[in-house]
VEXKOL-439766 format. One record per residue (C-alpha): residue number from 0; residue in three letters; chain; y, z, x. Coordinates in steps of 0.1 Angstrom, whole numbers. Example, Ala and Ser with C-alpha at 12.3 -4.5 7.8 and 13.67 -1.06 7.14 Angstrom:
<recs>
- nr;rest;kette;py;pz;px
- 0;ALA;A;-45;78;123
- 1;SER;A;-11;71;137
</recs>
This chain:
<recs>
- nr;rest;kette;py;pz;px
- 0;MET;A;968;-1213;-2066
- 1;ASN;A;999;-1232;-2054
- 2;SER;A;996;-1221;-2017
- 3;VAL;A;987;-1248;-1992
- 4;SER;A;950;-1251;-1985
- 5;PHE;A;933;-1266;-1954
- 6;GLY;A;899;-1254;-1967
- 7;SER;A;886;-1286;-1981
- 8;ASP;A;898;-1320;-1994
- 9;ASN;A;881;-1307;-2026
- 10;HIS;A;909;-1283;-2030
- 11;SER;A;935;-1309;-2037
- 12;GLY;A;944;-1320;-2073
- 13;ILE;A;940;-1353;-2090
- 14;HIS;A;960;-1382;-2078
- 15;PRO;A;987;-1390;-2104
- 16;GLN;A;975;-1426;-2109
- 17;VAL;A;940;-1413;-2115
- 18;LEU;A;952;-1387;-2140
- 19;GLU;A;971;-1413;-2158
- 20;ALA;A;940;-1435;-2160
- 21;ILE;A;920;-1406;-2175
- 22;GLN;A;947;-1402;-2202
- 23;LYS;A;947;-1439;-2209
- 24;ALA;A;910;-1439;-2215
- 25;ASN;A;913;-1409;-2239
- 26;TYR;A;920;-1431;-2269
- 27;GLY;A;898;-1439;-2299
- 28;TYR;A;860;-1443;-2297
- 29;CYS;A;837;-1458;-2270
- 30;PRO;A;800;-1462;-2265
- 31;ALA;A;785;-1434;-2244
- 32;TYR;A;763;-1432;-2213
- 33;GLY;A;778;-1461;-2195
- 34;ASP;A;774;-1487;-2222
- 35;ASP;A;811;-1491;-2226
- 36;PRO;A;830;-1522;-2214
- 37;LEU;A;851;-1503;-2189
- 38;THR;A;821;-1489;-2171
- 39;ILE;A;804;-1523;-2170
- 40;LYS;A;836;-1539;-2156
- 41;VAL;A;843;-1513;-2129
- 42;LEU;A;807;-1512;-2117
- 43;GLU;A;808;-1549;-2112
- 44;GLN;A;841;-1545;-2092
- 45;ILE;A;823;-1519;-2070
- 46;LYS;A;794;-1543;-2064
- 47;GLN;A;817;-1570;-2053
- 48;LEU;A;836;-1545;-2031
- 49;PHE;A;804;-1538;-2013
- 50;GLY;A;795;-1575;-2009
- 51;GLY;A;775;-1583;-2041
- 52;ASN;A;738;-1587;-2046
- 53;CYS;A;735;-1549;-2050
- 54;ASP;A;732;-1523;-2078
- 55;ALA;A;756;-1495;-2085
- 56;TRP;A;756;-1464;-2106
- 57;PHE;A;780;-1436;-2114
- 58;VAL;A;771;-1399;-2109
- 59;ILE;A;791;-1368;-2113
- 60;THR;A;788;-1350;-2079
- 61;GLY;A;782;-1357;-2043
- 62;THR;A;750;-1336;-2043
- 63;GLY;A;738;-1356;-2072
- 64;ALA;A;745;-1388;-2053
- 65;ASN;A;725;-1376;-2023
- 66;ILE;A;696;-1364;-2045
- 67;LEU;A;693;-1396;-2064
- 68;SER;A;698;-1419;-2034
- 69;LEU;A;669;-1402;-2016
- 70;GLN;A;646;-1395;-2045
- 71;SER;A;646;-1432;-2054
- 72;VAL;A;632;-1443;-2020
- 73;ILE;A;606;-1417;-2010
- 74;HIS;A;575;-1398;-2021
- 75;SER;A;569;-1361;-2019
- 76;TYR;A;548;-1365;-1987
- 77;ASN;A;577;-1382;-1969
- 78;ALA;A;603;-1366;-1946
- 79;ILE;A;640;-1372;-1943
- 80;ILE;A;655;-1372;-1909
- 81;CYS;A;691;-1359;-1907
- 82;PRO;A;715;-1341;-1884
- 83;LYS;A;712;-1303;-1885
- 84;SER;A;748;-1302;-1897
- 85;ALA;A;742;-1327;-1925
- 86;HIS;A;755;-1317;-1960
- 87;ILE;A;720;-1321;-1974
- 88;ASN;A;707;-1296;-1949
- 89;THR;A;734;-1270;-1949
- 90;ASP;A;754;-1271;-1981
- 91;GLU;A;733;-1283;-2010
- 92;CYS;A;712;-1252;-2016
- 93;GLY;A;679;-1270;-2010
- 94;ALA;A;687;-1295;-2038
- 95;VAL;A;672;-1325;-2020
- 96;GLN;A;640;-1306;-2013
- 97;LYS;A;638;-1293;-2048
- 98;PHE;A;641;-1327;-2065
- 99;THR;A;623;-1348;-2040
- 100;GLN;A;597;-1322;-2029
- 101;SER;A;599;-1338;-1995
- 102;ARG;A;607;-1323;-1961
- 103;LEU;A;640;-1324;-1942
- 104;GLN;A;636;-1328;-1905
- 105;PRO;A;670;-1318;-1890
- 106;ILE;A;680;-1327;-1855
- 107;GLU;A;705;-1307;-1835
- 108;THR;A;735;-1327;-1823
- 109;THR;A;768;-1318;-1806
- 110;ASP;A;789;-1342;-1827
- 111;GLY;A;769;-1345;-1860
- 112;LYS;A;757;-1380;-1851
- 113;LEU;A;721;-1394;-1848
- 114;THR;A;709;-1420;-1824
- 115;PRO;A;675;-1439;-1822
- 116;GLU;A;668;-1419;-1790
- 117;LEU;A;671;-1386;-1808
- 118;ILE;A;650;-1397;-1838
- 119;ALA;A;621;-1415;-1819
- 120;PRO;A;602;-1383;-1809
- 121;LEU;A;600;-1372;-1846
- 122;LEU;A;581;-1404;-1855
- 123;LEU;A;550;-1396;-1835
- 124;GLY;A;537;-1375;-1865
- 125;ASN;A;537;-1406;-1887
- 126;ARG;A;503;-1414;-1872
- 127;ASP;A;487;-1384;-1887
- 128;GLN;A;478;-1377;-1923
- 129;HIS;A;484;-1340;-1917
- 130;HIS;A;522;-1346;-1911
- 131;SER;A;550;-1354;-1935
- 132;GLN;A;557;-1391;-1930
- 133;ALA;A;593;-1399;-1919
- 134;LYS;A;607;-1424;-1943
- 135;VAL;A;645;-1421;-1944
- 136;ILE;A;672;-1416;-1918
- 137;SER;A;701;-1399;-1937
- 138;ILE;A;735;-1398;-1921
- 139;SER;A;771;-1390;-1932
- 140;GLN;A;800;-1414;-1925
- 141;SER;A;822;-1396;-1916
- 142;THR;A;801;-1368;-1903
- 143;GLU;A;804;-1331;-1911
- 144;TYR;A;821;-1327;-1877
- 145;GLY;A;847;-1354;-1886
- 146;THR;A;832;-1379;-1862
- 147;LEU;A;825;-1415;-1869
- 148;TYR;A;797;-1439;-1863
- 149;SER;A;810;-1473;-1850
- 150;LEU;A;797;-1504;-1867
- 151;GLN;A;775;-1510;-1837
- 152;GLU;A;760;-1475;-1839
- 153;LEU;A;754;-1479;-1877
- 154;LYS;A;737;-1513;-1871
- 155;ALA;A;715;-1498;-1843
- 156;LEU;A;703;-1470;-1867
- 157;ALA;A;696;-1494;-1895
- 158;ASP;A;676;-1517;-1873
- 159;PHE;A;657;-1488;-1858
- 160;ALA;A;649;-1475;-1893
- 161;HIS;A;636;-1509;-1905
- 162;GLN;A;616;-1515;-1873
- 163;ASN;A;598;-1482;-1881
- 164;ASN;A;593;-1489;-1918
- 165;MET;A;621;-1465;-1928
- 166;PHE;A;653;-1467;-1948
- 167;LEU;A;689;-1459;-1939
- 168;HIS;A;708;-1437;-1963
- 169;ILE;A;746;-1431;-1958
- 170;ASP;A;762;-1401;-1975
- 171;GLY;A;796;-1416;-1981
- 172;ALA;A;815;-1386;-1996
- 173;ARG;A;843;-1395;-1972
- 174;LEU;A;834;-1432;-1968
- 175;ALA;A;870;-1442;-1976
- 176;ASN;A;883;-1420;-1947
- 177;ALA;A;858;-1437;-1924
- 178;ALA;A;868;-1472;-1935
- 179;SER;A;905;-1464;-1930
- 180;ALA;A;899;-1450;-1896
- 181;LEU;A;877;-1479;-1885
- 182;ASN;A;900;-1504;-1901
- 183;CYS;A;870;-1521;-1917
- 184;SER;A;858;-1530;-1952
- 185;LEU;A;832;-1510;-1971
- 186;LYS;A;810;-1541;-1970
- 187;GLU;A;812;-1543;-1932
- 188;MET;A;803;-1506;-1929
- 189;THR;A;773;-1508;-1953
- 190;LYS;A;758;-1541;-1964
- 191;ASP;A;767;-1559;-1931
- 192;ILE;A;750;-1533;-1910
- 193;SER;A;719;-1534;-1933
- 194;ALA;A;721;-1500;-1949
- 195;ASP;A;697;-1495;-1978
- 196;VAL;A;715;-1470;-2001
- 197;VAL;A;749;-1454;-1998
- 198;SER;A;773;-1433;-2018
- 199;PHE;A;810;-1440;-2023
- 200;GLY;A;829;-1407;-2028
- 201;GLY;A;858;-1401;-2049
- 202;THR;A;860;-1363;-2055
- 203;LYS;A;873;-1355;-2020
- 204;ASN;A;898;-1383;-2021
- 205;GLY;A;919;-1378;-2053
- 206;LEU;A;895;-1380;-2082
- 207;LEU;A;887;-1353;-2107
- 208;CYS;A;850;-1360;-2103
- 209;GLY;A;827;-1389;-2098
- 210;GLU;A;808;-1407;-2070
- 211;ALA;A;791;-1441;-2070
- 212;ILE;A;757;-1449;-2056
- 213;ILE;A;752;-1484;-2042
- 214;SER;A;717;-1499;-2034
- 215;PHE;A;713;-1530;-2013
- 216;ASN;A;676;-1530;-2022
- 217;PRO;A;675;-1530;-2060
- 218;GLU;A;637;-1534;-2060
- 219;ILE;A;632;-1500;-2043
- 220;THR;A;657;-1482;-2066
- 221;SER;A;647;-1497;-2099
- 222;ASP;A;640;-1463;-2114
- 223;MET;A;674;-1448;-2105
- 224;ARG;A;686;-1447;-2141
- 225;PHE;A;656;-1425;-2151
- 226;TYR;A;660;-1402;-2121
- 227;ARG;A;697;-1399;-2129
- 228;LYS;A;690;-1387;-2164
- 229;GLN;A;664;-1362;-2152
- 230;ALA;A;689;-1348;-2127
- 231;SER;A;716;-1342;-2153
- 232;GLN;A;739;-1368;-2136
- 233;LEU;A;742;-1391;-2166
- 234;LEU;A;776;-1383;-2180
- 235;SER;A;778;-1391;-2217
- 236;LYS;A;815;-1399;-2217
- 237;MET;A;811;-1421;-2187
- 238;ARG;A;843;-1440;-2194
- 239;PHE;A;863;-1411;-2179
- 240;VAL;A;845;-1415;-2145
- 241;SER;A;850;-1453;-2148
- 242;ALA;A;887;-1450;-2156
- 243;GLN;A;891;-1430;-2124
- 244;PHE;A;874;-1455;-2103
- 245;GLU;A;894;-1483;-2119
- 246;ALA;A;926;-1466;-2107
- 247;TYR;A;909;-1457;-2074
- 248;LEU;A;902;-1494;-2066
- 249;GLN;A;935;-1508;-2079
- 250;ASP;A;957;-1518;-2049
- 251;ASP;A;932;-1501;-2026
- 252;LEU;A;943;-1466;-2037
- 253;TYR;A;911;-1452;-2021
- 254;LEU;A;923;-1465;-1987
- 255;GLN;A;959;-1453;-1992
- 256;ASN;A;947;-1418;-2000
- 257;ALA;A;923;-1417;-1971
- 258;PHE;A;950;-1431;-1947
- 259;CYS;A;974;-1403;-1957
- 260;ALA;A;947;-1376;-1952
- 261;ASN;A;937;-1390;-1918
- 262;LYS;A;973;-1394;-1907
- 263;MET;A;980;-1357;-1915
- 264;ALA;A;949;-1345;-1897
- 265;LYS;A;960;-1364;-1865
- 266;LEU;A;995;-1350;-1868
- 267;LEU;A;981;-1314;-1872
- 268;ALA;A;958;-1320;-1842
- 269;LYS;A;988;-1332;-1821
- 270;ARG;A;1008;-1301;-1830
- 271;LEU;A;979;-1277;-1823
- 272;GLN;A;972;-1293;-1789
- 273;GLU;A;1007;-1283;-1778
- 274;ILE;A;997;-1247;-1782
- 275;LYS;A;979;-1234;-1751
- 276;GLU;A;960;-1206;-1770
- 277;VAL;A;944;-1232;-1793
- 278;THR;A;915;-1256;-1785
- 279;VAL;A;907;-1286;-1806
- 280;THR;A;869;-1290;-1802
- 281;GLN;A;862;-1325;-1816
- 282;GLU;A;880;-1358;-1815
- 283;VAL;A;900;-1361;-1846
- 284;GLU;A;890;-1394;-1862
- 285;VAL;A;894;-1388;-1900
- 286;ASN;A;908;-1359;-1921
- 287;SER;A;890;-1329;-1906
- 288;LEU;A;896;-1311;-1874
- 289;PHE;A;878;-1282;-1857
- 290;VAL;A;898;-1257;-1837
- 291;ILE;A;891;-1225;-1818
- 292;LEU;A;918;-1199;-1826
- 293;PRO;A;924;-1165;-1811
- 294;GLU;A;903;-1141;-1831
- 295;HIS;A;931;-1117;-1839
- 296;ILE;A;951;-1142;-1859
- 297;ILE;A;924;-1158;-1880
- 298;GLU;A;922;-1133;-1909
- 299;THR;A;960;-1129;-1912
- 300;LEU;A;964;-1167;-1912
- 301;GLN;A;937;-1170;-1939
- 302;GLN;A;957;-1147;-1962
- 303;LYS;A;983;-1174;-1966
- 304;TYR;A;963;-1206;-1959
- 305;HIS;A;928;-1212;-1972
- 306;PHE;A;904;-1225;-1944
- 307;TYR;A;869;-1218;-1933
- 308;THR;A;855;-1203;-1902
- 309;TRP;A;829;-1228;-1889
- 310;ASN;A;814;-1208;-1861
- 311;GLU;A;821;-1170;-1861
- 312;ALA;A;806;-1166;-1826
- 313;THR;A;832;-1189;-1810
- 314;ASN;A;861;-1184;-1836
- 315;GLU;A;860;-1221;-1844
- 316;VAL;A;875;-1229;-1877
- 317;ARG;A;876;-1261;-1898
- 318;LEU;A;909;-1275;-1911
- 319;MET;A;909;-1302;-1937
- 320;CYS;A;938;-1325;-1948
- 321;SER;A;939;-1342;-1982
- 322;PHE;A;957;-1372;-1997
- 323;ASN;A;985;-1349;-2008
- 324;THR;A;989;-1329;-1975
- 325;LYS;A;1026;-1332;-1964
- 326;GLU;A;1042;-1330;-1930
- 327;GLU;A;1061;-1299;-1942
- 328;HIS;A;1028;-1282;-1949
- 329;ILE;A;1018;-1287;-1913
- 330;ASP;A;1052;-1276;-1900
- 331;GLU;A;1049;-1243;-1920
- 332;PHE;A;1013;-1237;-1908
- 333;ILE;A;1022;-1243;-1872
- 334;ASN;A;1053;-1221;-1874
- 335;ASP;A;1033;-1192;-1889
- 336;LEU;A;1005;-1197;-1863
- 337;LYS;A;1030;-1195;-1835
- 338;THR;A;1046;-1164;-1850
- 339;LEU;A;1012;-1146;-1851
- 340;LEU;A;1006;-1155;-1814
</recs>
């Protein structure tokens, strides 16, 4: 359990300041289900962080955040357009389809990113009552390939969605990593580009659990609190999620953690690119990198370092760095890799 993992930023522990905040909140008695003063205060802080004039809710998991964000803005006859690699399409066990009863329309992309040009052909079916009606464009920032949408690309998608009577949803499980990499505020990346509903992740960036959903169209997400209860995402002891986010926001800890993870991923990429037998397949922009390794070393390397094979046909693996990844972890990994070669 103490070995270094490059498998996921979920594999890291809790940031010490967050753990201290949980302990601090574990005193006395407090109203449940988000009616406590701490939750009310921290949610207001999050609203202001995203530019105000929005609503915010805490949920327990990233999957829960995606389900509720999408369920609140569509009907069962709608379709959700997403990249084929999207988390809602590949790694959530059909949760979005189960809860929304709507259809996912995935688009194949080489970098995990959507464009208006890729989406436009799918909207032709919106003319016909026999077809699921496309209503939401769902993207991840950063993407599952570790790539980033620029602010201009985000704005183009939001404008395209609204011109076609659709909404833009942003899965922000790694939104902090994106903000750090783009050197922009959360407001600039969401409200200012006219996104409709987004999530702000914490679990992958130093929290025990907890994500926030932010809606910039409160009138279309007015039933969120009821859906949250139905989906078992309303934590009774909400103050323990709120305490984590209070620490997460203090002195921009969410950006500090993301910066460290991103920095280590870029360092790892630089070291790997010096090895001729290794190919880095995507530009490293945040805390994930995709690498083709010689097949004969993968299994042996995985015995010491946890990481996932992304594409078995090409021997492409995914390596993730976390807020607590250290330079010595990377040195050790590179040395072991070279030894195996």
